[in-house]
C-alpha positions in Angstrom: -8.0 83.3 239.5 -6.1 85.5 242.0 -8.7 84.9 244.7 -8.6 81.1 244.0 -4.8 81.1 244.2 -4.9 83.0 247.4 -7.4 80.7 249.1 -5.3 77.7 247.9 -2.4 79.3 249.8 -4.5 79.4 253.0 -5.8 75.9 252.4 -2.3 74.5 252.3 -1.5 76.5 255.4 -4.4 74.8 257.2 -3.5 71.3 256.0 0.1 71.7 257.3 -1.3 71.9 260.8 -2.1 68.2 261.0 -3.3 67.9 264.5 -5.5 70.9 264.3 -7.0 69.8 261.0 -7.9 66.4 262.3 -11.2 67.7 263.7 -11.5 71.0 261.8 -15.0 72.2 261.7 -16.2 73.4 258.2 -17.3 76.7 259.9 -13.7 77.8 260.6 -12.6 77.1 257.0 -15.6 79.0 255.8 -14.9 82.0 258.0 -11.3 82.1 256.8 -12.4 82.1 253.2 -15.0 84.8 253.8 -12.4 87.1 255.5 -10.1 86.6 252.5 -13.0 87.6 250.3 -13.5 90.8 252.4 -9.8 91.8 252.3 -9.3 91.1 248.6 -12.5 93.1 247.7 -11.3 95.9 249.9 -7.8 95.8 248.3 -9.3 95.8 244.8 -11.4 98.8 245.5 -8.5 100.6 247.1 -6.3 100.1 244.1 -8.9 101.4 241.7 -9.6 104.4 243.9 -5.9 105.2 244.1 -5.5 105.0 240.3 -8.1 107.8 239.9 -7.0 109.8 242.9 -5.9 112.9 240.9 -8.9 113.0 238.6 -11.5 113.7 241.2 -13.3 117.0 241.3 -15.2 116.6 244.6 -12.3 116.4 247.2 -13.1 119.8 248.7 -16.8 119.3 249.0 -19.3 116.4 248.9 -19.1 113.7 251.4 -17.0 114.8 254.4 -14.7 112.6 256.5 -15.3 112.5 260.2 -12.2 112.6 262.4 -12.2 109.8 265.0 -10.8 111.9 267.8 -12.7 115.2 267.4 -15.8 114.9 265.2 -19.4 114.3 266.4 -20.1 111.1 264.6 -23.8 111.1 265.0 -23.7 107.4 265.6 -27.3 106.0 265.7 -26.4 102.3 266.1 -25.4 100.5 269.3 -23.6 97.2 269.6 -21.3 95.1 271.7 -19.9 93.4 268.5 -17.1 96.0 268.3 -15.9 96.2 271.9 -17.1 97.4 275.3 -16.3 100.9 276.6 -15.0 101.8 280.0 -15.9 105.4 280.9 -16.2 107.5 284.0 -19.8 108.5 283.9 -19.9 110.3 287.2 -16.5 112.1 287.6 -14.7 111.3 290.9 -17.7 109.3 292.2 -18.7 106.3 290.0 -17.0 104.1 287.4 -19.3 103.1 284.6 -19.3 100.6 281.9 -21.3 101.2 278.7 -22.7 97.8 277.7 -22.9 99.0 274.1 -20.6 101.1 271.9 -22.0 103.8 269.7 -21.0 103.1 266.1 -21.9 104.4 262.6 -22.5 101.6 260.1 -23.0 104.1 257.3 -19.5 105.7 257.4 -15.9 105.2 258.3 -13.7 107.6 260.2 -10.2 108.9 259.7 -7.2 109.7 262.0 -3.6 110.6 261.8 -0.9 110.2 264.5 -0.6 113.9 265.4 -2.2 116.1 268.1 -4.2 118.3 265.8 -5.4 116.5 262.7 -7.5 119.6 261.6 -4.2 121.6 261.3 -2.8 119.3 258.6 -2.6 121.0 255.2 -0.5 118.7 253.1 -1.5 117.8 249.5 -0.6 114.2 250.0 -2.7 113.9 253.2 -5.6 115.7 251.4 -5.3 113.2 248.5 -5.4 110.2 250.9 -8.4 111.5 252.7 -10.2 112.0 249.4 -9.4 108.8 247.5 -9.9 106.4 250.5 -13.4 108.0 250.9 -14.4 105.6 248.0 -13.9 102.7 250.4 -17.1 103.6 252.3 -19.0 102.0 249.5 -17.2 98.7 250.0 -17.4 98.9 253.8 -21.2 99.3 253.8 -22.0 97.1 250.7 -22.5 94.1 252.9 -23.9 94.4 256.4 -20.9 93.5 258.5 -23.2 92.4 261.4 -24.5 89.6 259.3 -22.0 88.7 256.7 -22.5 85.0 255.8 -24.0 84.4 259.2 -21.4 86.1 261.4 -19.9 89.5 262.2 -17.0 91.0 260.3 -15.2 93.2 262.8 -13.1 96.3 262.2 -12.0 96.9 258.6 -9.4 99.6 257.6 -6.7 101.0 255.4 -3.4 102.6 256.6 -0.8 104.4 254.4 2.9 105.0 254.7 2.2 108.6 255.9 0.4 107.3 259.0 -3.1 108.0 257.7 -5.7 105.6 259.0 -9.4 105.1 257.9 -11.5 102.5 259.7 -15.0 101.1 259.7 -17.5 101.2 261.3 -17.2 104.7 262.5 -16.6 105.0 266.2 -14.9 107.5 268.5 -11.2 107.3 269.5 -9.9 109.0 272.7 -7.1 110.8 270.8 -5.4 110.4 267.4 -1.7 110.9 268.4 -1.4 107.7 270.5 -2.0 105.3 267.6 0.3 104.9 264.6 -0.7 102.1 262.2 2.7 101.9 260.6 4.2 100.2 263.7 1.4 97.7 264.2 2.3 94.1 263.6 -0.4 93.6 260.9 1.1 96.5 258.9 4.7 95.5 259.3 3.9 91.8 258.6 2.1 92.7 255.4 4.9 94.9 254.1 8.0 93.0 255.1 7.7 89.2 255.1 9.8 86.9 257.4 13.1 88.2 258.8 15.7 87.7 261.4 16.3 90.8 263.6 19.1 91.2 266.1 19.1 94.3 268.4 22.6 95.3 269.7 22.3 97.7 272.6 25.0 99.8 274.2 24.7 100.0 278.0 28.0 101.6 278.8 28.2 104.3 281.4 27.8 107.2 279.0 24.3 106.0 278.2 23.0 107.3 281.5 23.5 110.9 280.3 20.8 112.9 278.5 18.2 110.2 278.8 20.0 108.0 276.3 19.4 104.7 278.0 15.7 105.4 278.1 15.6 106.3 274.4 17.5 103.1 273.6 15.0 101.0 275.6 12.0 102.7 274.0 13.4 102.2 270.5 14.3 98.5 271.1 10.8 97.7 272.5 9.2 99.6 269.6 11.0 97.3 267.2 10.0 94.2 269.1 6.4 95.2 269.1 6.3 95.2 265.3 7.5 91.6 264.9 5.3 88.6 264.3 5.2 84.8 264.6 7.1 84.3 261.3 10.0 86.4 262.6 13.0 85.4 264.7 14.7 87.9 267.0 17.7 88.2 269.3 19.0 90.9 271.7 22.7 91.5 272.4 23.8 94.1 275.0 27.3 95.3 275.6 29.5 97.4 277.8 33.0 96.0 278.7 31.9 92.8 277.1 28.9 91.6 275.2 26.2 89.1 276.2 22.8 87.8 275.1 19.4 88.5 276.5 17.6 85.2 276.6 13.9 84.2 277.1 15.0 80.7 278.1 18.2 78.7 278.2 18.7 78.8 274.4 21.6 80.7 272.9 19.9 81.2 269.5 17.4 83.5 268.0 13.9 83.0 269.4 10.5 83.0 267.8 8.9 86.5 268.1 5.7 85.3 269.7 3.8 87.7 271.9 4.8 85.8 275.0 8.5 85.8 274.1 8.4 89.5 273.1 6.7 90.4 276.4 9.4 88.5 278.3 12.1 90.3 276.3 10.5 93.7 276.9 10.7 93.1 280.7 14.4 92.1 280.4 15.2 95.3 278.4 13.5 97.4 281.0 15.8 95.9 283.6 19.0 96.5 281.7 21.6 98.4 283.8 24.6 100.2 282.6 28.3 99.1 282.6 31.5 101.0 282.3 33.1 100.9 278.9 32.0 100.4 275.3 33.3 97.4 273.3 32.2 97.4 269.7 34.4 94.5 268.8 32.9 92.2 271.4 29.4 93.3 270.5 29.7 92.4 266.8 31.5 89.1 267.6 28.7 88.1 269.9 26.1 89.2 267.4 27.5 87.1 264.6 28.1 84.1 266.9 24.4 84.3 267.7 23.4 84.5 264.1 25.8 81.7 263.0 24.7 79.3 265.8 21.0 80.0 265.0 21.6 79.3 261.3 23.4 76.0 262.1 20.6 74.9 264.5 17.8 75.9 262.2 16.5 78.6 264.5 16.0 81.3 261.9 13.4 82.3 259.3 15.9 81.3 256.5 15.3 84.7 255.1 17.1 88.0 255.3 18.8 89.1 258.5 19.0 92.6 259.9 21.2 94.0 262.7 20.1 97.1 264.5 23.2 98.6 266.4 22.4 101.4 268.9 25.1 103.3 270.7 26.0 106.8 271.8 29.7 107.0 271.1 32.9 105.4 269.9 34.5 102.2 271.3 36.6 102.7 274.4 37.9 99.1 274.9 38.6 96.3 272.4 39.5 97.3 268.9 39.4 101.1 268.8 41.1 101.7 265.5 38.2 102.5 263.1 39.7 101.0 260.0 40.7 97.8 261.7 37.3 97.5 263.5 35.5 98.0 260.2 37.6 95.2 258.6 36.8 92.8 261.5 33.1 93.5 261.1 33.3 93.0 257.3 35.0 89.6 257.9 32.4 88.5 260.4 29.7 89.5 258.0 31.2 87.8 254.9 29.7 84.5 253.6 31.8 82.0 251.8 30.5 83.1 248.4 31.4 86.7 249.4 27.9 87.8 250.0 26.8 89.4 253.3 25.1 87.6 256.1 23.2 90.6 257.4 22.4 94.2 256.7 23.5 96.5 259.5 21.5 99.6 260.6 23.4 101.9 263.0 21.7 104.4 265.3 23.6 107.2 267.1 22.1 108.4 270.4 25.0 110.7 271.1 27.0 113.5 269.5 28.1 113.8 265.9 31.6 112.7 266.8 30.8 109.0 266.2 28.8 109.6 263.0 31.7 108.7 260.6 32.3 105.3 262.2 28.7 104.3 262.5 27.9 105.5 259.0 30.8 103.5 257.6 29.8 100.3 259.5 26.3 100.6 258.0 27.5 101.5 254.5 29.9 98.5 254.4 27.0 96.2 254.7 24.6 98.0 252.5 22.7 99.3 255.5 21.6 102.7 256.8 22.9 105.1 259.5 20.7 107.6 261.3 20.6 109.6 264.5 18.2 109.3 267.4 18.6 112.5 269.3 15.3 112.6 271.3 12.3 110.5 272.3 10.3 112.3 269.6 12.8 111.1 266.9 12.2 107.4 267.5 9.6 106.9 264.9 11.5 109.0 262.3 14.8 107.2 263.0 13.1 103.8 262.7 11.2 105.0 259.6 14.2 104.1 257.4 14.3 100.6 258.8 10.6 100.2 258.1 11.0 101.6 254.6 13.8 99.2 254.0 11.6 96.2 255.0 8.8 97.4 252.7 11.2 97.6 249.8 12.2 93.9 250.2 8.8 92.8 249.1 8.2 91.7 245.5 4.6 92.8 244.9 3.7 90.0 242.5 4.3 87.4 245.2 2.4 89.3 248.0 -0.3 87.3 249.8 -2.7 88.3 252.6 -1.0 87.7 256.0 -2.5 86.6 259.3 -0.9 87.8 262.5 -0.7 86.3 265.9 -3.7 87.0 268.2 -3.5 90.2 270.2 -5.8 92.4 272.3 -8.0 94.8 270.4 -7.4 98.5 271.3 -11.2 99.1 271.2 -11.9 96.5 273.9 -13.2 93.8 271.5 -11.0 91.1 273.1 -8.6 88.6 271.5 -8.4 89.1 267.8 -6.3 88.3 264.8 -5.9 90.3 261.6 -5.8 89.4 257.9 -3.9 92.2 256.1 -2.6 92.8 252.6 -0.1 95.3 251.2 -1.0 97.3 248.1 1.5 98.8 245.6 1.6 101.3 242.8 2.9 99.2 239.9 3.4 102.2 237.6 6.6 103.1 239.5 9.8 101.1 239.4 10.4 99.8 241.9 6.8 99.5 243.1 5.7 102.1 245.7 3.8 101.0 248.7 0.2 102.5 248.6 -0.9 101.2 252.0 -2.2 98.1 253.9 -5.8 97.0 254.1 -7.0 94.7 256.9 -9.9 93.1 258.7 -10.1 91.9 262.3 -11.4 88.5 263.2 -12.6 87.8 266.8 -11.1 84.6 268.1 -14.4 83.8 269.9 -16.0 83.5 266.4 -13.6 80.6 265.7 -13.8 79.2 269.2 -17.6 78.7 268.7 -16.9 76.3 265.9 -13.9 74.4 267.3 -13.0 75.2 271.0 -10.2 72.7 271.1 -8.1 73.6 268.0 -8.9 77.1 266.9 -5.8 78.6 268.5 -3.5 76.1 266.8 -5.0 76.9 263.5 -4.6 80.7 263.9 -1.0 80.4 265.2 -0.2 78.1 262.2 -1.5 80.6 259.8 0.3 83.5 261.5 3.6 81.7 261.4 3.6 81.2 257.7 5.8 83.4 255.5 7.3 83.3 252.0 11.0 84.0 251.6 10.5 84.3 247.9 9.4 87.9 248.8 13.1 88.6 249.5 15.0 90.6 246.9 18.0 92.8 246.3 17.5 96.6 246.7 18.9 98.7 244.0 21.5 101.4 244.9 19.1 104.1 243.9 16.3 102.9 246.0 18.7 102.4 248.9 19.8 106.0 248.5 16.2 107.1 248.5 15.5 105.2 251.7 18.6 106.9 253.4 17.2 110.4 252.8 13.5 109.7 252.9 12.7 110.6 256.5 15.8 112.8 257.3 15.4 115.4 254.6 19.2 115.9 254.1 22.3 113.9 253.1 23.5 113.0 256.6 22.6 109.3 256.1 24.0 109.0 252.6 27.2 107.0 252.0 30.1 108.7 250.3 29.7 106.6 247.1 26.1 107.8 246.7 27.2 111.0 245.1 28.1 109.0 242.0 24.6 107.6 241.6 22.3 109.0 239.0 19.3 108.9 241.3 17.9 112.5 241.3 14.3 111.2 241.3 14.8 108.2 243.5 13.0 109.8 246.5 9.8 109.8 244.6 9.6 106.0 245.1 9.6 106.5 248.9 7.5 109.6 249.6 4.3 109.8 247.5 3.3 113.0 245.9 -0.1 114.5 246.5 -2.4 115.8 243.7 -1.6 119.5 243.1 -5.1 120.3 241.9 -6.6 119.7 245.4 -7.1 122.2 248.1 -4.4 122.0 250.8 -7.0 121.1 253.6 -9.0 117.9 253.5 -12.8 118.0 253.6 -13.3 117.1 257.2 -16.8 117.1 258.8 -17.4 120.4 260.6 -19.3 119.0 263.6 -17.3 118.8 266.9 -18.0 116.4 269.7 -18.7 117.5 273.2 -16.5 114.7 274.8 -15.2 111.3 274.1 -17.4 109.8 276.7 -20.6 111.2 275.2 -19.5 110.2 271.7 -18.5 106.6 272.4 -21.1 105.5 274.8 -24.6 104.8 273.5 -26.6 106.4 276.4 -29.8 104.7 275.5 -28.3 101.4 276.5 -28.2 99.8 280.0 -25.3 101.1 282.1 -23.7 99.2 285.0 -22.5 101.3 287.8 -19.7 99.9 289.9 -19.3 100.8 292.8 -23.0 101.6 293.2 -23.9 105.3 293.0 -26.4 106.4 295.7 -27.4 102.7 296.2 -28.3 102.3 292.5 -26.6 99.5 290.6 -28.5 99.7 287.3 -30.3 102.4 285.3 -33.9 101.5 284.6 -34.1 101.1 280.8 -37.2 103.2 280.4 -35.6 106.1 282.2 -32.2 106.0 280.6 -33.7 107.0 277.3 -34.9 110.3 278.9 -33.3 113.4 277.4 -30.6 115.1 279.3 -30.3 118.9 278.8 -27.5 119.8 276.4 -26.1 122.2 278.9 -25.6 119.5 281.5 -22.4 117.7 280.4 -22.0 114.3 281.7 -18.9 115.1 283.8 -20.1 118.4 285.2 -21.6 119.1 288.6 -24.8 120.3 286.9 -25.2 116.9 285.3 -24.8 115.2 288.7 -27.4 117.5 290.3 -29.7 116.9 287.4 -29.4 113.1 287.7 -30.0 113.0 291.5 -33.8 113.1 291.2 -33.6 110.5 288.5 -31.5 108.2 290.7 -34.0 108.5 293.5 -36.9 107.5 291.3 -34.9 104.6 289.9 -33.8 103.4 293.2 -37.3 103.6 294.6 -38.6 101.5 291.7 -36.1 98.8 292.6 -36.8 99.1 296.4 -33.1 99.7 297.0 -33.6 102.3 299.8 
């Protein structure tokens, strides 16, 4: 029944795109239904595995989990169905493209956004590596290369800790550069539609201590997590406040990839002013929100303001009590509810903490500090937790996202993702997000004229019924979740009986497990050797020694293990081979 209800949701979404549906090929509808089946089956298996996570006895032995950025994956399959690989085969001499990627269709791989995954010894991380191992059975149950007549692309699960397991197994350059929690498919599945307004201080003090750079990085990080069913606006202020616009409009704009890219460029070009006018900043922010609401340029869902500054106001209203009252008045609806939740971020010293914390607390929001580039994800973590807590699990549906470029070189893809929750806790705790990637060319083959309209229509749909009020205890838990102390708590929080509220934010690992996960012991020689299937044809550009292609019969020849592909010994070893090959092609 759940699967039928979910597919009915997508069918309605398709029918609402009248022009695109006029000539819709049955194949597109079939693929969409099949992907829904894949994701729902993956979600069901993940929920079952999670329930039994602390009852397993084989977490420290048995099937090991390869690490995408360090393990030797022993991939015996080669394919172009999961992206091309660009590698430097001959260091400093020739650029090479592997025509086929080495993948392992019998196993998934894991990663975590840190430099050294092997060093992790946390019980929760060990628990996640262990219970998600069960998903291998689901991954390989159906051959993804021929599922109902087409290829199912990357499949994966990501958790609130940043843990990521994906299939089929293939090498990643490094683990630390990828954090699944800030990917659009993860945020979309866990937050629903929203209006987001970034308010950025560009006064003269922001040029000190790299603050302006941190502000720009944080702002662009937020923009990158938004999707087609979000609306966004950017206000910047110094002596006075103004809007950043992607066109001539003075309202929130749709968070499409094109609009976000334009806004990122404008943020990069922001220059600093002289003074800092909080009053003007909030007036301009609520003018933008009010105008957008009256003109219908919002999601008609909850609104969030992210206010980033390094100090106190130096012009405009500077009295803290009067300024807070002005902001409360601007944020007050006629029925005495709030128009928006305000998050405040301090990029400066502690002297402005009291005012920023008060502004956030007055709206039911959260204050945090952003003292270095490395703190950006931690500081934004409370914002992400807040978004995840707005979701009512019983109403969660799989979410499509706007097409984007696959990090593995697959090309333009879209993702169907679904958030999973632990229903034994009140409120529900987020377990993670499962997803499957769909290559747009697979849709284009069926309907080259309308496939993009169909995908964009699906990606722009969101359900405001997911919106809910957050309890004071859960809000208190969010405030301390990533910080580890009481610096973000509001003064009234001490009166709450919420001694265990943080347990709904940070999951507990299973104490009966060893502290270190059961990773595979084999270590790869290099990323290039691991990711490129060397038995496949390789194009050399520019030509090396007059050779443009390897001869297929010679490429499969064994290379001595001591001759690494980027070493001088390897090049010397390959020179006779190249001469033979080039002679066979009469290239000399």
